[in-house]
N, C-alpha and C positions, 0 to 999 in steps of 0.2 A: 679508101675514101670515107667510109663510115667511121673508122677510127679517128680520122682527122677531124670530122665534124663533132664527134663526141668529146674530143680533147678541147676543141674551141668552146663548146657549150660549157664544159666544166670550168674552163678558165674564166668565162664570163660570169658564171654563178659565184665562184669563189672570189673573183674580183669585186663583184657587187657586194658580197657579204662583208669583205674587209673594209670597203668604203663606208658602209653603214655602221661599222663597229660591231660590238658583241651584244648578245642578248641573254637574259636569264629569265626563267619563268618559274613560278611556284605560288604557294599560298602565303598571304601576308600573315605572319605569325605574331608580330608585335609592332605597335606604333609607339615609338619613343618620344617623338615630338612632332611638330607640324611640318618638319622637313626631313625626318629620318624614320626608317622602319626596318624590320627584319623579315626576310622571306625564307621559307623553308622549301627547298627544291625537291624534285622527285626522288632523289637519293638521300633525303632527310638531312642534307647539309644546310646550315644556317648562313645567310648572307646579310650583312648590314648594308643598307642602301641609304645614301644621302640624295635627296631630290635635287637634280641639277637645275641651275638657273633661278633658284628661288632662295629666299632667306626668310624663314618664319621666326616669330618671337620664341624665345626659350620659355620653358614651363613657369619660370619665376617672373616673367615679364607680362605686362598687359596684353591680353589676347592670346597668350601662350597656350593656355588650356583650351581656348576656343579653336585654335589652329590644330592642336592635337586631336581634339574631339571630332573636328570636321574630317581630318584625314582618316581617323579610325572608322567613322561612319561610312566613308567611301570605300575603304579597303579591307578592314580587319576580317580575316577568315576567307577572303576572296582570292581567286586566282588572278595574278597580275603578271605583266611582262615588263622587264626593265631593259631599256636599250642604253648601252653605255660604251664609253671609250677609255675610261681611266678609273683609277682608284686614288684615294687621297693618302696622306701620310699615315693615317690610322687604319689603312687597308679597307676602308669602306668603299663600296662601289658608288660612283657618282653617276647617276643616270636619270633618264626620263622614264617615268612609270606610267604605264597605260593599263586601263581596266575597261573591258568592253569597247575597246577602240578609242576611249576618251583619254586625253592627256591629263593625268591627275596633278602634275606640277602646275599646269595652267589653271586648273580648277581652284587650287589653293590661292593663286593670285587673284582670280576673278571674284572669289569670296571676300577679298580684302584681308586675308589671313597670312599673306606672305608678300614680300616685295621681290621684284625682279633683281637678279644678281647676275651680271654679265660674266661669261667665262665658261669653264668646264667643257670646252670643246663643242659648245652648242653651235648649230648651224645658224646662218643669218636669218632664215625664215622664222625659226623658233624665237630668236632674240627679238625680232620685230613684233611677233605675236605677243610675247610675254610683256614687252615694254608697253604695248598698246593696252593690254589687259590691266596692267597696273595703273595706267592713266585713267581708264574707265572706272576702276574701283575707287581710285582717289577722288575722281570727279563726283562719284555717287556717295562718297563718305562712308564706304563699307569698312567694317572691321577696324584694322589699325589706322585707317584714314579718318576715323571719327574724331580722333583726339590727338592734338599736336604733342601732348606729353607722351602718349603711347608711341607715336612715331619716333620721337627722340630717344626713347629707351630701347628701341629695337637694335639688337646687337649687330655690329658690322660683320662682314664676312670672316669666317674662321680661318 
């Protein structure tokens, strides 16, 4: 009887874990842009992470440096967790980054330094939250939403 209960509990735990996807934790070692960073895990392996559900301007575009600086300020040298389900063709992890329980991807949108980008296996709840955050940042004229020329130059999805 005890063995049967233990097996059921293990099945529930592993089932829940697979439904949520994978996770990676470590220190943020480098911030490449407003939507890409590198994490070093406890085994000293480096992992390049692309923030899911957002599109930040590149370094050569208006607000690109601001987006990168904001992400650096939030994360560089700090312990973060990445929840993910997939990698892209460049083998980067595409995931939701959290620090101290806060959704960092969402914080980039709220600051007006990234726009919502649908896809990447995001749940419906995150998509609604990100879309709403973009609407609020746009309405407040934050970051990229200050200038129509800047919005037009923001690169489309990779």
